[in-house]
Rosetta silent file (secondary structure, phi, psi, omega in degrees, C-alpha in Angstrom):
SEQUENCE: MFPMIISAKEAKRILEEVKEELKKKEVPYQDVETGIMIETPGSGCLQQR
SCORE:     score description
SCORE:     0.000 S_00000001
   1 L     0.000  134.394  179.556   18.239   32.683  103.553 S_00000001
   2 E  -107.787  111.631  176.664   16.867   29.169  103.704 S_00000001
   3 E   -81.917  160.798  167.633   16.490   27.969  107.334 S_00000001
   4 E    56.100   46.499 -175.992   16.359   24.286  108.466 S_00000001
   5 E  -107.349  141.363 -179.482   17.990   22.991  105.248 S_00000001
   6 L   -86.118  -36.083 -179.719   19.861   19.622  105.199 S_00000001
   7 L  -151.449  168.938  176.586   22.141   20.307  102.158 S_00000001
   8 H   -66.401  -37.189  174.916   22.947   22.865   99.460 S_00000001
   9 H   -52.967  -43.537 -179.710   21.284   20.465   97.037 S_00000001
  10 H   -62.779  -48.630  176.576   18.036   20.745   98.790 S_00000001
  11 H   -51.885  -51.000  179.867   18.268   24.600   98.674 S_00000001
  12 H   -60.535  -35.083  178.311   18.881   24.585   94.928 S_00000001
  13 H   -61.401  -45.872 -176.018   15.916   22.285   94.377 S_00000001
  14 H   -68.210  -36.016 -176.215   13.563   24.632   96.343 S_00000001
  15 H   -66.757  -44.278 -178.629   14.966   27.720   94.567 S_00000001
  16 H   -67.990  -34.277  177.732   14.292   26.133   91.145 S_00000001
  17 H   -66.044  -38.593 -179.584   10.762   25.127   92.197 S_00000001
  18 H   -66.333  -48.473  176.127   10.121   28.762   93.219 S_00000001
  19 H   -50.526  -49.379  178.657   11.507   30.056   89.963 S_00000001
  20 H   -59.699  -45.240 -177.823    9.221   27.738   87.924 S_00000001
  21 H   -65.779  -32.915 -177.636    6.193   28.881   89.882 S_00000001
  22 H   -70.422  -43.442 -174.592    7.007   32.605   89.404 S_00000001
  23 H   -59.389  -46.963 -167.723    7.495   31.773   85.589 S_00000001
  24 H   -72.297  -37.217  177.424    4.034   30.018   85.305 S_00000001
  25 L   -85.118    5.068  177.201    2.318   32.982   87.104 S_00000001
  26 L    59.239   34.032  178.053    4.190   35.462   84.987 S_00000001
  27 L   -93.127  123.643 -178.366    5.629   37.222   88.066 S_00000001
  28 L   -69.886  141.050  177.448    8.811   39.200   87.202 S_00000001
  29 L  -149.147  169.554  175.637   11.809   38.378   89.348 S_00000001
  30 L  -134.655  157.452  175.673   15.606   38.612   89.261 S_00000001
  31 L   -72.239  137.865  179.222   18.333   36.353   90.637 S_00000001
  32 L  -126.689  159.548  174.498   19.478   37.290   94.125 S_00000001
  33 L   -69.619  136.932 -176.868   22.187   36.052   96.330 S_00000001
  34 L  -124.049  159.889  172.475   21.025   33.216   98.550 S_00000001
  35 L  -148.713  168.379 -177.743   22.373   31.428  101.552 S_00000001
  36 E  -131.203  157.651 -179.542   21.508   28.515  103.711 S_00000001
  37 E  -124.672   99.950 -179.468   21.706   27.812  107.457 S_00000001
  38 E   -84.472  117.136 -175.310   22.401   24.069  107.971 S_00000001
  39 L  -148.281   21.633 -176.608   21.138   23.287  111.472 S_00000001
  40 L  -102.536  147.005 -176.724   19.162   20.184  111.401 S_00000001
  41 H   -57.219  -34.986  176.391   20.260   17.006  113.168 S_00000001
  42 H   -60.593  -27.818  178.525   20.061   14.993  109.810 S_00000001
  43 H   -67.514  -33.445  173.017   22.659   17.260  108.355 S_00000001
  44 H   -58.179  -46.070 -179.142   25.276   16.018  110.905 S_00000001
  45 H   -62.159  -43.598  177.788   24.616   12.449  109.721 S_00000001
  46 H   -59.852  -39.477 -176.753   25.061   13.484  106.121 S_00000001
  47 H   -68.915  -25.958  179.741   28.286   15.184  106.699 S_00000001
  48 L   -73.388  -11.993 -175.723   29.901   12.104  108.250 S_00000001
  49 L   -79.372    0.000    0.000   29.305   10.130  104.992 S_00000001
């Protein structure tokens, strides 16, 4: 779960950064289900566009 996220796009970007970091450090991982909690004031402004 990603707290304080403005958009799904932001969560995907963070997830890709973490995956790249794990690959560089040769840390094994597997894909897991993820979710986001959109609860920032800025997200309300984005939804109106």
